[in-house]
C-alpha positions, -999 to +999 in steps of 0.1 A: -002+000-001+023+023+013+044+018-027+014+022-049+007+057-026+044+068-033+045+058-068+003+076-073+015+105-057+047+107-079+030+101-111+002+123-110+028+151-093+051+148-123+022+147-149+004+181-134+040+199-126+052+196-163+017+207-178+017+238-154+058+240-165+044+242-199+023+278-191+051+285-172+077+284-197+052+300-226+044+328-208+075+340-199+085+335-235+055+361-244+067+383-218+036+381-191+046+379-154+041+352-138+035+362-101+040+327-085+051+289-095+044+265-072+054+229-066+021+211-050-009+229-040-013+253-010-010+259+022+022+270+013+052+258+033+074+278+017+085+307-013+112+322-023+111+356-046+133+354-078+128+381-100+090+390-103+079+354-099+072+340-061+086+301-068+066+282-041+071+245-020+030+238-011+017+212+012-004+191-012+024+174-035+004+165-058+014+186-090+017+223-094-001+253-102+009+288-123-007+322-116-005+346-142-008+380-141-046+392-157-051+353-166-089+367-156-094+388-182-079+422-159-053+444-166-060+445-204-036+477-203-006+463-189+018+450-210+030+423-184-006+413-183-018+379-200-049+398-213-032+421-229-011+398-253-017+388-285-045+359-293-015+340-308+007+349-278-023+335-254-030+308-274+004+294-277+005+300-235-030+279-230-018+252-252+016+246-240+002+223-210-009+202-239+025+200-253+042+192-225+022+167-218+028+148-250+061+154-254+068+142-218+045+108-229+072+104-256+101+110-238+090+084-216+081+060-240+113+059-257+129+054-228+107+026-221+117+013-254+153+014-248+145-002-215+121-026-228+087-023-229+059-050-227+045-056-261+022-076-286+042-103-305+035-131-334+042-167-325+069-165-349+092-131-334+120-146-318+119-131-279+128-139-245+106-149-222+071-149-239+041-148-225+004-160-234-021-136-219-056-130-224-068-100-241-107-102-244-133-123-228-167-125-244-199-127-222-208-157-210-179-178-225-167-205-209-135-184-199-161-161-184-174-186-160-142-200-154-134-166-137-102-153-162-098-122-161-084-099-189-043-097-184-043-132-168-009-154-180-016-192-190+015-207-175+003-243-184-024-266-195-036-304-184-060-324-207-074-362-200-039-376-217-014-350-220-006-311-206+018-282-218+039-265-192+063-247-215+035-226-232+051-195-252+028-193-281-005-186-287-010-217-308-003-237-285-034-231-268-059-227-294-049-260-304-050-277-274-083-261-266-095-277-300-080-311-295-098-312-256-132-294-271-164-307-249-138-322-224-127-305-189-091-294-190-071-275-158-054-241-168-030-226-142-031-191-142-010-163-133-023-126-123-003-105-108+022-122-082-002-150-075-008-186-095-041-202-093-054-231-112-091-234-128-112-257-146-126-248-180-144-265-211-140-254-246-167-252-264-175-275-294-192-251-314-189-217-304-205-185-317-191-172-347-159-152-344-158-163-309-131-191-300-137-221-283-126-205-251-144-175-254-111-154-252-088-133-272-049-145-260-018-120-270+017-132-270+037-104-252+073-098-244+094-068-233+109-058-265+138-029-266+153-009-293+184+013-294+183+047-287+182+057-325+153+034-332+137+044-297+131+076-311+111+068-340+092+042-328+084+061-294+067+092-319+045+067-339+035+048-305+024+080-287+010+092-321-011+056-320-020+058-287-036+095-290-058+081-320-069+053-295-079+073-268-097+099-291-118+071-301-124+057-271-131+093-253-153+098-285-175+070-275-178+077-241-186+113-250-216+095-270-226+077-243-236+107-219-253+130-245-271+096-262-282+081-233-266+104-202-247+070-191-209+068-183-194+035-196-183+010-170-149+010-182-140+046-171-125+054-138-118+077-118-089+088-087-101+055-073-096+029-103-064+050-111-050+041-078-057+007-083-039+003-119-012+023-105-007-006-075-006-035-103+020-012-121+042-009-091+039-045-081+050-057-119+081-029-122+093+001-136+086-004-169+051-009-163+050+024-145+068+043-173+038+027-196+008+043-173+027+072-165+028+079-208-003+069-208-020+090-180+003+117-195-014+112-230-050+114-215-042+146-195-029+161-228-063+155-245-090+163-216-076+197-217-071+204-249-111+195-252-133+226-261-150+224-229-152+250-203-130+253-173-105+233-192-075+247-215-095+238-247-124+259-231-103+287-230-086+284-259-126+282-273-132+318-260-101+331-280-118+316-311-149+338-306-129+366-297-109+362-331-141+362-354-163+388-332-132+409-328-137+416-290-132+395-264-164+380-246-175+396-216-154+388-185-180+381-162-201+359-191-165+336-196-165+335-159-202+318-152-193+294-183-162+280-167-174+279-134-206+260-147-176+235-164-160+233-137-189+222-115-201+198-137-170+182-139-163+177-101-198+161-097-189+136-129-154+134-109-175+125-078-199+103-098-170+082-112-152+078-077-184+069-063-184+039-086-146+027-082-156+029-047-185+003-052-167-019-074-140-026-050-169-038-023 
């Protein structure tokens, strides 16, 4: 538990801090006055003023914040104010946090690819210590009835006549299930650090597009590359993750606005904490992979054109561009406040559901 808490705080802290660092650097470059750049959230432990900026260390170690003069729309006549800058300069400052999250994800993934990250490989590829893991389970399948879970590793399968104890290819499991279709087999499964045995009967006539056990199997291994290959592959890997997350987010938003329900696989802080615990016990490379994924998620969510988020503020800049003048400061504040309340309520709802899943 202590390890999970430490890793969770470290990951969330770094992601938020890097995001705010992007705003800080962009504001400085644009000539806007940064009144405070804080590590962690108040109450303040100590603060050191250097130039025009107070650099503070705060009690709650979950990221950081940056306070820019005039970011609330005031002091337009002051050349050091955020609101006095051009629309282009303000847009860069607002988008810089998201850009830093994407950059951090690339750095983490490239570092992981050099050290070695878990990846899906084919049966034909020659790799060290491959694992056969469950990637998907069909509802109502023998696998679901046996209590198998996504991420489980198949260690050994035993049938009435023989067994396979050195499973290293997906085809081995599939052929075994076909051989003993309609007969009970014993499977040795590893989940995290625990090993258990389950009984399963492969189907003789499975539904179309489903296997005899009702699972999608993946052959995984730790794969590493030289640094010069890792850079290119890391960028491509990050772009693919961005696309996958965008597609998933689109599906989630459609569910919210079409039927008012949040998809069951959406998770909040409690769920992320649980996932962090699993990654912490699996090793550093899994923590790196999780941090990269969360960094991309943070960037994408923040760039959405929703009130209270960076994307929402960018949307108001777009309106200002077409109108030739800014939106009323009071109207913008009300819209952002309403958006913030909605996000808090949504987060509470997701958190409550995550807690209920634990019991």
